[in-house]
C-alpha positions in Angstrom: -56.3 -88.9 140.9 -59.7 -89.8 139.6 -62.1 -90.2 142.5 -65.7 -89.1 143.3 -65.7 -86.7 146.3 -68.9 -86.0 148.1 -69.4 -82.5 149.6 -69.1 -83.7 153.2 -65.8 -85.5 152.5 -63.9 -82.5 151.0 -62.5 -81.6 154.3 -61.2 -85.1 154.7 -59.6 -85.0 151.3 -57.8 -81.8 152.3 -56.6 -83.5 155.5 -55.2 -86.4 153.5 -53.4 -84.0 151.1 -51.8 -82.2 154.0 -50.8 -85.5 155.7 -49.3 -86.9 152.4 -47.7 -83.7 151.0 -44.2 -85.1 151.2 -45.2 -88.2 149.4 -47.1 -86.1 146.8 -43.9 -84.1 146.1 -42.1 -87.4 145.4 -45.0 -88.6 143.2 -45.2 -85.3 141.2 -41.4 -85.3 140.8 -41.6 -88.7 139.2 -44.5 -87.6 137.0 -42.6 -84.4 136.1 -45.4 -82.1 137.3 -43.2 -79.2 138.4 -46.1 -76.8 139.0 -47.6 -79.0 141.7 -44.2 -79.5 143.3 -43.7 -75.8 143.5 -47.0 -75.3 145.3 -46.3 -78.1 147.8 -42.8 -76.6 148.6 -44.2 -73.1 149.0 -44.6 -72.1 152.7 -47.4 -69.6 152.0 -49.3 -72.1 149.8 -49.0 -74.8 152.5 -50.2 -72.4 155.2 -53.3 -71.7 153.1 -53.9 -75.4 152.7 -53.5 -76.0 156.4 -56.0 -73.3 157.2 -58.5 -74.7 154.7 -58.0 -78.2 156.3 -58.8 -76.8 159.7 -61.8 -74.7 158.6 -63.3 -77.5 156.5 -62.9 -79.9 159.5 -64.9 -77.5 161.7 -67.6 -77.1 159.0 -67.8 -80.9 158.5 -68.2 -81.5 162.3 -71.1 -79.0 162.3 -72.7 -80.7 159.3 -72.2 -84.2 160.8 -73.8 -83.1 164.1 -76.9 -82.0 162.2 -77.5 -85.4 160.6 -79.9 -87.9 162.2 -83.5 -89.0 162.5 -84.2 -87.1 165.7 -82.8 -83.7 164.4 -85.3 -80.9 164.3 -85.2 -77.3 163.2 -84.8 -75.9 166.7 -81.7 -78.0 167.4 -80.2 -77.3 164.0 -80.7 -73.6 164.5 -78.9 -73.7 167.8 -75.9 -75.4 166.1 -75.8 -72.7 163.4 -75.9 -69.9 166.0 -73.0 -71.6 167.8 -71.0 -71.8 164.6 -71.6 -68.1 164.0 -70.3 -67.3 167.4 -67.3 -69.5 166.9 -66.5 -67.7 163.6 -66.5 -64.4 165.4 -64.1 -65.7 168.1 -61.8 -67.2 165.5 -61.8 -63.9 163.5 -61.0 -61.8 166.6 -58.1 -64.1 167.6 -56.8 -64.3 164.0 -56.8 -60.5 163.7 -54.3 -60.4 166.6 -52.1 -63.1 165.2 -53.4 -65.9 167.4 -54.0 -69.1 165.4 -54.5 -71.5 168.4 -57.8 -72.6 166.9 -55.9 -73.9 163.8 -53.2 -76.0 165.4 -51.9 -77.5 162.1 -51.0 -74.1 160.6 -47.3 -73.4 160.5 -45.9 -70.2 162.1 -43.6 -69.1 159.3 -46.2 -67.1 157.4 -48.3 -65.6 160.2 -48.1 -62.0 159.0 -49.1 -63.0 155.4 -51.9 -65.2 156.7 -53.6 -62.7 159.0 -55.5 -60.7 156.3 -56.3 -63.8 154.3 -57.8 -65.6 157.3 -59.7 -62.6 158.6 -61.1 -61.9 155.1 -62.2 -65.5 154.6 -63.9 -65.7 158.0 -65.7 -62.4 157.4 -67.0 -63.7 154.1 -68.0 -67.0 155.8 -70.0 -65.1 158.5 -71.7 -63.0 155.8 -72.7 -66.0 153.8 -74.2 -67.7 156.8 -76.3 -64.6 157.3 -77.3 -64.7 153.6 -78.3 -68.4 153.5 -79.9 -68.4 157.0 -81.3 -64.9 157.5 -83.4 -65.8 160.5 -81.7 -67.8 163.2 -83.8 -66.7 166.2 -85.9 -69.3 167.9 -86.6 -67.6 171.2 -90.3 -67.3 170.5 -90.5 -71.1 170.2 -89.0 -71.9 173.6 -92.4 -73.0 174.7 -92.1 -76.0 172.4 -88.9 -77.1 174.0 -90.2 -76.5 177.5 -93.8 -75.4 178.1 -93.2 -75.4 181.9 -90.8 -72.4 181.9 -91.8 -68.8 182.3 -93.1 -67.8 178.8 -93.4 -64.1 177.9 -96.8 -63.0 176.6 -95.5 -61.6 173.3 -94.7 -64.9 171.5 -97.5 -64.7 168.9 -99.9 -67.2 170.4 -103.7 -66.8 170.1 -106.0 -66.7 173.2 -106.9 -70.4 173.0 -103.3 -71.4 172.6 -102.2 -69.3 175.6 -104.9 -70.9 177.7 -103.8 -74.4 176.7 -100.2 -73.5 177.5 -101.2 -72.2 180.9 -103.1 -75.5 181.6 -100.1 -77.6 180.5 -97.6 -75.6 182.5 -99.7 -76.2 185.7 -99.9 -80.0 185.2 -97.3 -81.6 187.4 -97.8 -85.1 185.8 -97.1 -83.7 182.4 -94.0 -81.9 183.7 -92.6 -85.2 184.9 -93.5 -86.9 181.6 -91.8 -84.1 179.6 -88.5 -84.8 181.4 -88.6 -88.5 180.4 -89.7 -88.5 176.7 -88.5 -86.7 173.5 -90.1 -83.4 172.6 -92.1 -84.7 169.6 -93.3 -87.7 171.6 -94.5 -85.3 174.4 -96.6 -83.2 172.0 -98.0 -86.2 170.3 -99.1 -87.6 173.7 -101.1 -84.4 174.5 -102.6 -84.0 171.0 -106.1 -85.2 172.0 -106.3 -83.1 175.1 -104.7 -79.9 173.8 -105.2 -80.1 170.0 -104.6 -76.5 169.1 -101.3 -76.0 170.8 -99.9 -79.4 170.0 -100.8 -79.0 166.3 -98.8 -75.7 166.2 -95.8 -77.3 168.0 -95.8 -80.4 165.8 -96.1 -78.4 162.6 -92.7 -76.8 163.5 -91.0 -80.0 164.7 -92.0 -81.8 161.5 -90.2 -79.4 159.3 -87.1 -80.8 157.6 -84.1 -79.0 159.0 -81.7 -80.8 156.6 -81.9 -83.2 153.7 -80.6 -86.1 155.8 -83.8 -88.2 155.4 -83.9 -87.7 151.6 -80.3 -88.6 151.3 -80.9 -91.7 153.5 -83.6 -92.8 151.1 -81.3 -92.3 148.1 -78.5 -94.3 149.7 -80.9 -97.1 150.6 -82.1 -97.3 147.1 -78.5 -97.4 145.7 -77.7 -100.3 148.1 -80.8 -102.2 147.1 -80.7 -101.7 143.3 -77.2 -102.7 142.4 -75.8 -103.9 139.1 -76.7 -107.5 140.1 -80.3 -106.5 140.7 -80.7 -103.9 138.0 -83.9 -105.6 136.7 -85.6 -105.2 140.0 -88.7 -103.1 139.3 -90.5 -102.8 142.6 -88.4 -101.6 145.5 -91.2 -100.1 147.8 -91.3 -103.1 150.2 -87.5 -103.4 150.5 -87.1 -99.7 151.1 -89.9 -99.7 153.7 -88.1 -102.4 155.6 -84.7 -100.8 155.4 -85.9 -97.3 156.3 -88.1 -98.4 159.2 -86.6 -98.0 162.7 -88.9 -100.9 163.9 -87.0 -104.1 163.8 -89.0 -107.3 162.9 -89.4 -110.0 165.5 -87.9 -112.9 163.6 -88.8 -115.5 166.2 -92.5 -114.6 166.1 -92.5 -114.6 162.3 -90.8 -118.0 162.2 -93.4 -119.5 164.6 -96.2 -118.7 162.3 -94.7 -120.6 159.4 -94.2 -124.3 158.7 -90.6 -125.3 159.4 -90.4 -128.4 157.1 -92.0 -127.0 153.9 -89.6 -128.6 151.5 -90.1 -132.1 153.1 -93.9 -131.7 153.0 -93.8 -130.9 149.2 -91.7 -134.0 148.5 -94.0 -136.2 150.5 -97.0 -134.8 148.7 -95.5 -135.5 145.3 -94.5 -139.0 146.3 -98.0 -139.7 147.6 -99.6 -138.6 144.3 -97.3 -140.8 142.3 -98.1 -143.8 144.4 -101.8 -143.1 144.0 -101.5 -142.9 140.2 -99.6 -146.2 140.1 -102.2 -148.0 142.2 
């Protein structure tokens, strides 16, 4: 009853409520909460809950796919465009009474649910346009693949177009591009083609989501617990936890004395013997 729900877990909470609705009816009967029992026994109310369960699952899947260290703004934009197209498909099917995309919805209240679902999907589509007004990345296709046929009206300056023409004609770079990530490719040609690589990296370095910030907060919460609340400096611990480079423990161990404790005892014993003599 009293639990902290993170925004990405709300869809899972709805799924659990739907799965346990019979048990919840028994629980609310025992607690004499007739209003809740009335909702859980209502076919229309349960249909709305089932629809929200499905739509939140779809949104959560999209959000989860946009999390990760290697995510960039181009990939995230593609996923949002795909979501918009899916919403249009869902709305067209729902307007004709086809709810195949929402398999958990019951079929007893289809007529009542059609206007509700269509209205909600329309509002969802409009809100995506409001929060993400520009979802076109066609003019940045040269960043993804500089070896494709690039149109001339993509907003590049003369020196940038010349560098792009040189890169697109280099067969060695074409092979290298197919074997490394996009950001690694542009970093590797930064010295030879500074102008174009700087422009490409400036776009790839933009934060498409708040994943890296949330990763830092989660790491700090794990480090500074109640048992370590007096820990003042956490920079070194966070640097180790957030780094994707794993330390070579064997090499570190080789550079240190293995029997340090034994050496300390031997030194103290030798000093005492010297003092006695």
